[in-house]
C-alpha positions as a printed Julia matrix, in Angstrom:
83×3 Matrix{Float64}:
 78.64  69.69  132.65
 77.69  70.2   129.03
 78.66  73.82  128.38
 82.11  72.95  127.0
 81.29  69.44  125.77
 82.19  69.43  122.07
 79.38  67.01  121.29
 76.94  69.64  122.51
 78.05  72.2   119.92
 76.43  72.39  116.52
 75.49  75.19  114.14
 71.94  76.46  113.96
 70.4   79.24  111.94
 69.05  82.35  113.67
 65.46  81.34  112.96
 65.79  77.9   114.59
 67.97  79.01  117.49
 66.34  82.33  118.28
 62.78  82.43  117.08
 61.99  78.72  117.44
 63.63  78.32  120.87
 66.47  76.13  119.61
 64.36  73.4   117.99
 65.68  70.99  120.63
 64.13  67.88  119.06
 65.78  68.59  115.69
 69.05  69.43  117.4
 68.92  66.15  119.35
 68.32  64.19  116.13
 71.34  65.9   114.55
 73.57  65.08  117.54
 72.46  61.43  117.52
 73.04  61.16  113.76
 76.52  62.66  114.09
 77.77  60.92  117.27
 75.55  57.85  117.6
 72.18  56.98  119.07
 71.71  58.0   122.68
 74.26  60.82  122.65
 71.61  63.52  123.0
 70.01  61.64  125.9
 73.42  61.31  127.57
 74.06  65.04  127.22
 70.61  65.81  128.59
 71.3   63.58  131.59
 74.64  65.33  132.19
 72.91  68.71  132.04
 70.38  67.61  134.64
 72.9   66.54  137.3
 72.33  68.65  140.38
 75.16  69.99  142.45
 77.52  70.4   139.53
 80.55  72.45  140.38
 81.1   75.63  138.45
 84.39  75.96  136.66
 87.08  77.81  138.57
 88.76  80.84  137.04
 91.86  78.71  136.46
 89.85  75.97  134.73
 88.15  78.5   132.47
 91.52  79.94  131.48
 92.76  76.44  130.63
 89.64  75.74  128.55
 90.13  79.04  126.7
 93.78  78.19  126.05
 92.8   74.77  124.66
 90.25  76.25  122.25
 92.64  79.01  121.13
 95.11  76.29  120.12
 92.37  74.34  118.33
 91.23  77.48  116.49
 94.8   78.26  115.37
 95.31  74.69  114.15
 92.03  74.73  112.23
 92.81  78.14  110.71
 96.21  76.87  109.59
 94.63  73.74  108.1
 92.07  75.82  106.21
 94.6   78.43  105.13
 92.94  81.37  106.84
 94.26  83.89  109.33
 92.82  84.74  112.72
 92.76  88.31  113.91
């Protein structure tokens, strides 16, 4: 599943993401440049796997907890506060 795969997250402007339907080819080039050739293809293959299990409520809570900790650590590193 690619929804919470950190390699599948990258910033995009409103124009590219909203009005230009995500500019998938440009996004794929960015991902490959950042993480290495073939990464975008690998993520696309993961997204196309049929029969993927949905995350359980418990798993989603654990994912949320993990990203809260990462956000706090990043905020501390950057010297900003989270509300």
